[in-house]
C-alpha positions, 0 to 999 in steps of 0.5 A: 446866469442870474437876472436883475430885478430892478424896482422903482417908486416915486414915493415910499420905500420899495424892496425886493430888487436885486440879483436872481437865479433863473426861476427864483421866487422874488417878492417886492413890496411897498412899505407903506401903501397909503401915504399922507399928502395933505389935509384932505388927500393921500397917495394910494398904491395903485399897483406894480406895473412892467412896460406899462402892463398892471402885474398886481394890485397887492403892495407885495408882489411875488413872481418867478424870475425868468428874464431881467424885469423892471417894476415900478410902483404907481400911485394915485391921489385920493380924497381921504374918506374922512373929508369925503364923509364930512363934505357929505355931512355939510351937503345934508346939512345945507340941503336940510336947512335950505328945505327947512327955510323954504318950508317956513316960507311956504307956511307963512304964505299959507297963513297970510292968505288965509289970516 
């Protein structure tokens, strides 16, 4: 008797499926856990799922085969860290220039009142 391990993924390349003897060790892997989507975002491997249950968040998952098993690699879209940092810098610079403008405006009023 052998059990089939099926592996699926909408993205990237997965390995490790096939036929295994009972209690054999199977290892499934996602070749690239991060895949570029566009200029600002990327797909990040979320985990190995079976029947809606999360089995592992590691891109490489090893288990004992005791029955036919179907594993699905699930992904999530994430903003690239460098984009997040750049947006943070833009927000800080914008807030700083707004604050500077307000302070200049406030100091002009004080001079006009006292002058």
